[in-house]
N, CA and C of each residue as an Amber inpcrd file, in Angstrom:
protein
   201
 -10.8830000 -14.5530000 -23.1600000 -11.3100000 -13.3090000 -22.4900000
 -10.3240000 -13.2260000 -21.2770000  -9.6840000 -11.9830000 -21.0960000
  -8.7840000 -11.8320000 -19.9750000  -9.3810000 -11.3410000 -18.6810000
  -8.8180000 -11.4610000 -17.7800000  -9.3890000 -10.9150000 -16.4730000
  -8.8270000  -9.4830000 -16.2050000  -9.6810000  -8.8180000 -15.4880000
  -9.1820000  -7.4020000 -15.1480000  -7.8920000  -7.6690000 -14.2930000
  -7.0590000  -6.7300000 -14.5830000  -5.7440000  -6.7660000 -13.6800000
  -5.9770000  -6.1740000 -12.2550000  -5.2280000  -6.7090000 -11.3860000
  -5.1190000  -6.3670000  -9.9680000  -4.2310000  -5.0840000  -9.8530000
  -4.4990000  -4.2170000  -8.9130000  -3.5860000  -3.1870000  -8.6860000
  -2.4410000  -3.5510000  -8.0590000  -1.3340000  -2.8320000  -8.1840000
  -0.0590000  -3.0020000  -7.6580000  -0.1610000  -3.3220000  -6.1600000
  -1.1480000  -2.6280000  -5.5650000  -1.1810000  -2.4330000  -4.0550000
  -2.5310000  -2.1110000  -3.5880000  -3.1010000  -2.7390000  -2.5520000
  -4.4200000  -2.6220000  -2.1980000  -4.1720000  -1.6610000  -1.0280000
  -5.2240000  -0.8000000  -0.7600000  -5.1370000   0.1510000   0.4460000
  -5.6480000  -0.4390000   1.8110000  -5.2620000   0.1650000   2.6260000
  -5.7350000  -0.3910000   4.0380000  -6.9740000   0.4830000   4.4610000
  -7.5130000   0.1470000   5.3970000  -8.7160000   1.0140000   5.8090000
  -8.3720000   2.3960000   6.2060000  -7.0960000   2.4930000   6.8980000
  -6.5350000   3.7800000   7.2420000  -6.2230000   4.5700000   6.1140000
  -5.7190000   4.0930000   5.1300000  -5.3820000   4.6700000   3.8060000
  -6.5020000   5.1190000   3.1710000  -7.3760000   4.3190000   2.9690000
  -8.5600000   4.7420000   2.4210000  -9.3200000   5.8030000   3.0520000
  -9.4110000   5.7720000   4.3420000  -9.9740000   6.8340000   5.2700000
  -9.4170000   8.1400000   5.0090000  -7.9460000   8.0320000   5.0070000
  -7.2480000   9.1860000   4.8100000  -7.5280000   9.7490000   3.4660000
  -7.4320000   8.9610000   2.3460000  -7.8710000   9.4700000   0.8610000
  -9.1000000  10.2480000   0.8120000 -10.2350000   9.6600000   1.6680000
 -11.5120000  10.2740000   1.5040000 -11.6810000  11.3500000   2.5270000
 -10.7510000  11.5220000   3.2650000 -10.8080000  12.6580000   4.4430000
 -11.7720000  12.4700000   5.2800000 -12.0240000  11.2320000   5.8130000
 -12.9200000  10.8080000   6.7860000 -12.3330000  10.0400000   7.8380000
 -12.9790000  10.0620000   9.1560000 -12.4080000   9.3870000  10.2130000
 -12.4880000   7.9000000   9.9860000 -11.7010000   7.1060000  10.3190000
 -11.5500000   5.8180000  10.2730000 -12.9770000   5.0910000  10.8080000
 -13.4550000   5.6120000  11.8830000 -14.5690000   5.1920000  12.4610000
 -15.7100000   5.4120000  11.5960000 -15.8440000   6.4240000  10.8490000
 -16.8720000   6.6810000   9.7120000 -16.8460000   5.4510000   8.7060000
 -15.6160000   5.1780000   8.2450000 -15.4180000   4.2030000   7.2320000
 -15.9070000   2.7340000   7.8140000 -15.6380000   2.5010000   9.1300000
 -16.1430000   1.3230000   9.6090000 -17.6450000   1.2410000   9.5340000
 -18.0720000   2.3660000   9.9360000 -19.7210000   2.4760000   9.9330000
 -20.2560000   2.2510000   8.3660000 -19.6710000   2.9130000   7.5660000
 -20.0950000   2.7620000   6.2050000 -19.7930000   1.1470000   5.6440000
 -18.7720000   0.5750000   6.1060000 -18.5720000  -0.9030000   5.8940000
 -19.5880000  -1.6550000   6.3350000 -20.0830000  -1.4020000   7.5380000
 -21.2320000  -2.1030000   8.1910000 -22.4600000  -1.9020000   7.4540000
 -22.7700000  -0.7190000   6.9190000 -23.9850000  -0.4470000   6.2090000
 -23.8310000  -0.9330000   4.6290000 -22.5540000  -1.3580000   4.4170000
 -22.4630000  -1.7450000   2.8400000 -22.7240000  -0.5580000   1.9840000
 -22.2960000   0.6350000   2.4180000 -22.3320000   1.8210000   1.5340000
 -21.0920000   2.4860000   1.2350000 -19.9150000   1.5770000   1.3120000
 -18.7040000   2.1470000   0.9550000 -18.2060000   1.3560000  -0.4550000
 -17.1550000   1.9210000  -0.9760000 -16.4210000   1.0740000  -2.0120000
 -16.2240000  -0.3200000  -1.8220000 -16.3330000  -1.1340000  -2.8770000
 -16.2230000  -2.6540000  -2.6910000 -14.6760000  -2.8440000  -1.9900000
 -14.7020000  -3.7510000  -1.1420000 -13.4670000  -4.1000000  -0.4240000
 -13.2100000  -5.5860000  -0.4600000 -12.0310000  -6.0960000  -0.2190000
 -11.6520000  -7.4600000  -0.1810000 -11.4660000  -7.6840000   1.2490000
 -11.9000000  -8.9280000   1.7710000 -11.5640000  -9.3920000   3.1190000
 -10.2750000 -10.1820000   2.9200000  -9.2650000  -9.7730000   3.6940000
  -7.8650000 -10.4850000   3.7630000  -7.8550000 -10.8380000   5.3960000
  -8.1380000 -12.1500000   5.7060000  -8.3300000 -12.4780000   7.0420000
  -9.4330000 -11.6930000   7.5670000  -9.0930000 -10.9830000   8.7430000
 -10.0370000 -10.0810000   9.3290000  -9.9340000  -8.6550000   8.9010000
  -9.0250000  -8.5120000   7.9070000  -8.8720000  -7.0240000   7.4210000
  -9.5990000  -6.7250000   6.1030000  -9.8480000  -5.4270000   6.0690000
 -10.5090000  -4.8360000   4.7810000  -9.3160000  -4.2360000   3.9330000
  -9.3800000  -4.5010000   2.6390000  -8.3970000  -3.8750000   1.8700000
  -9.3500000  -3.3420000   0.5580000  -8.7850000  -2.2090000  -0.0230000
  -9.5050000  -1.5830000  -1.0410000  -8.6460000  -1.5000000  -2.1590000
  -9.3130000  -1.4380000  -3.3390000  -8.6180000  -1.1920000  -4.5820000
  -8.5970000   0.3140000  -4.7830000  -7.6320000   0.8830000  -5.0700000
  -7.7390000   2.3630000  -5.1520000  -8.6110000   2.6920000  -6.3570000
  -8.5280000   1.9950000  -7.4380000  -9.6340000   2.3780000  -8.4350000
 -11.0300000   2.1620000  -8.2520000 -11.4420000   1.1010000  -7.3150000
 -12.9740000   1.2540000  -6.8990000 -13.1380000   2.4370000  -5.8960000
 -12.2340000   2.8610000  -5.1270000 -12.4830000   4.0830000  -4.3260000
 -12.6070000   5.1890000  -5.2010000 -11.8690000   5.3760000  -6.2020000
 -11.9740000   6.4550000  -7.0780000 -13.2800000   6.4260000  -7.7790000
 -13.7490000   5.2660000  -8.3780000 -15.1130000   5.2100000  -9.1170000
 -16.1400000   5.4210000  -8.0210000 -16.0800000   4.9100000  -6.8620000
 -17.2560000   5.1650000  -5.9830000 -17.2360000   6.6060000  -5.5880000
 -16.1290000   7.3530000  -5.5460000 -16.1770000   8.7140000  -5.1760000
 -16.7670000   9.6750000  -6.4210000 -16.4350000   9.1220000  -7.6590000
 -17.1590000   9.7420000  -8.7610000 -18.6580000   9.6650000  -8.7070000
 -18.9750000   8.2780000  -8.4420000 -20.4980000   8.1780000  -8.4930000
 -21.0650000   8.8280000  -7.2630000 -20.5220000   9.3020000  -6.3600000
 -21.0490000  10.0150000  -5.2650000 -20.7800000  11.5720000  -5.3340000
 -20.4110000  12.1570000  -6.3930000 -20.1520000  13.5110000  -6.4390000
 -21.3580000  14.1900000  -6.9660000 -21.6610000  15.1200000  -6.2010000
 -22.9400000  15.9800000  -6.5640000 -22.5630000  17.3440000  -6.9900000
 -23.0690000  17.8150000  -8.2130000 -22.7900000  19.1670000  -8.6270000
 -24.0810000  20.0310000  -8.2390000 -23.6870000  21.3510000  -7.8810000
 -24.7840000  22.2230000  -7.6000000 -25.7010000  22.3160000  -8.8340000
 -26.9930000  22.7260000  -8.4140000 -27.9880000  22.9820000  -9.4310000
 -27.4640000  24.3180000 -10.0500000 -27.7230000  24.3530000 -11.3160000
 -27.2980000  25.6950000 -12.0380000 -28.6630000  26.5230000 -12.3790000
 -29.3590000  26.7540000 -11.2740000 -30.7420000  27.4530000 -11.4400000
 -30.6480000  28.8210000 -11.4680000
């Protein structure tokens, strides 16, 4: 059984916030609440797999009711 491949590059907190179009401070708060995409701790820094961020975003996409 092979392990899943790692991305070429992990995103920083700032890059992730930019991608999500939210302030860095909001991403810090979401990190604290553990309601953000999965992240890696590298020392004291948070790093995000772009694939996890995209999957998280898809899970949090709401479509309007077609009533």
